N, C-alpha and C positions, 0 to 999 in steps of 0.2 A: 504494500500500500504506500503510495507516494504522499508527499506532504500536502499537496492540493486536495487529494481525496480525504485525508485526515481532517483538514480544515473544514471542508464541506460536511463531513460526517458529524463533526462537533457542532456545526451550525444547524443540523437538520431538525432537531426536536423543537427548536425555537424559531425556525425560519418563517413559518406562516405568520406568527405574531409580529415579528420585526417588519414584515412587509405590509401589515395592515395600514400603516400611515400613507402608503402609496396606492391604496386600493382604487382610488379614482383613476389613476393611470392604467392599472391592470385591467379594470373593468372596461374602460374605453378601448384599450388595445384588443381585448378579446372580442368586443362587439365589432370593431373594425375588421378583425381577422375573419369573423364568421361570414362576412359579406362575400368573401372570396373562396368559400368552401362549397363543395358539391357532395352529394350523397354517395358517389362512387369513388371518392378520393381515398387513397392510402396515404396517411400523414405520418411523417417522422417529427417528433417533438424533441429537438436537440437541446440538451441541457434542461430537461423537463422539471427538475427540482422535485417538489413534493406532489407533482401531478395535477395541480389545480386546473391549469389550462387544458391539458389532455382530457380530463374528465368533463370539463364544461363543453368542449366541442364534439365529444364522441358521438352524440346523437345526430350530428349533422353529416357525418362521414362514414365511409365503409369500415375503416380501421385506423386506430392511432397506435403508433409504436413510440413510446417514450423511452429516451435513453438519458443516462446521467452518469458521471464518473463517481458519484457518491452512492455507495450502497445504502447508507442511512436514508438519503432522500428517496431512493427507489422503494425501500421498505414502506415508507409512509405513503407513497403514491399507490402502491398495490393495495394497501388497507383502504384508501379512499375509494378506489374502484370497486372493491368488494362491498364496502358500506353503501355505495350508491347503486349497486346492482348493475354496474357497467361492464359488459362482457366483451366489448370490442376495443378496449384500451388495455394494452399490454406494456409492461415496464421491465426494462432490462438494464442491468449494471454494465454499461458499455460506453465506449468512446465512438465518436462519429467515424474515426478512421479504422474501426474494426473491420476486418476483411469479410465478415459475415454479411455486410451490407454491400450489395452489388450495384453497379451502374444502372441508371434508368429504372430505379425501383419505386420512386415515390412521385405522386402528383404535387405534394406540398411538403415543404420543410419549414417548421416553426423554429425560430431562433430568438426566443424572448429573454432579454437581459443576459445575453451570452457573449456577444462579440467584443465587449469591452474588457472581458476577463480571460479570454483564451490566450495561450502563449503566442500563437501566430494566426491572427484573424484572416490574413490573405489566404493562407493555406486552408483554413476552415471554409472560406467561401468557395474556393476551387473544388473542395471535396463535396460541398453541397451541390454545386453545379454538376459534378459527375453523377451524383446519386439521383438527381431529378430527371424525370422524363422530359422530352422536348415539350415546351409549353408549360412546364411545371413552375411552381412559385416558391420563392423564399418569402416568408412573412416574418419580418424581424421587428423587434422593439429594443432600443438601446438608449440607456441614459446618456445624456450629452452634458458632461460636466464642464465643458467650455462654453456652453450656452447659458441661458437664464437659469439660475438656481438661487434659492433663498440664502440669507446670511448664515443661518444655522447649518444648513446642508453644506455650504461652502467650507465652514470650519470643520465639519465632520470629514469632508473629503480631504482636506489638508492633513488631518490626523491620520486618515487611512493611508495617504501617500507616504507619510513618514514611516508608518508601520510596514508598508510594503518595502520601502527602501532598506530598512534594517532587518527585514526577513521575518518579522512577526506574522505578517499575512503573506503566505507563500504563493500568491497568485498576482498577476498583473492587473491593475485597475487603471485603464487608459482614460485620459481626459479627451474625449472625442467631441466633435460637433457634427452637425448634419452634413456639411460639405465632406468631411472625412468619410462618412458612411456612404454618401453618393459615390465618391471615388472608389471606395472599397468594392462596391457592387459592380462598378464598371470595369475594374481591372481584368477580370477573366475574359472580357470581350464577348461574353455570351448572355448578358442580362439586359433587360429593358425595364426601367422603373415604370410601374403602372399605377401606383398609389403611394401617397406619403402624407404624413400629418405630424406636426409637432404638438405633443400633449404635455401640459404643464400642471404639476401639483407639487410645489416646493422644489422640484427639479424638472428640467426639460427632458422628455423622452421622445425619441424619434421613431415613429411608426413608418415602416417602409415595406412595400411589396415590389419584388422584382421578378420578372418572368424570364425563364430560360428561352433564349431565342433558338429556333430550329423548327424543322418540319414536325407537325403534330399528327 
């Protein structure tokens, strides 16, 4: 178990409570995402956390496969699915680069609150491009710590930056803005942005939908 997994495992039991203050952003993001889903979609929820989004959208799609590097998060997600009687949402302790996931496998990949924390976001986007079918969608939401944020959140981010620098938090927390994310999606040369919106609740989060270009 690497340090990043240990960090997220330690956060798992308290994760939902700590995210309650941003529920307005999460709710709006899920509502926006639902507009782009179809009942025959197979969806990969990359960095699914405790499975809230996977469980919320499951009734709209054929299948949701949630993956996360934290076994603790996955355990909670599985319990949510069982408690909700959700049979088409499956959760796996895995990384997106796992060879079990083959090219052209998914109609939609969700990347909610992921891209600012992964070691190599460009590589992650290339991998999502590979896994999507032609015409498939990345639906992402990413905190933009270089855009509008409240003073309290700004101070918290500065503290987190220090903790990342000294190694207390063993994951990168990037200070991105919406232009960075537009560029990130354009770099593989195979995406077209089809929807975007800045959502604000004490911090700016950028909702972005990008379509894999190719014959459908």
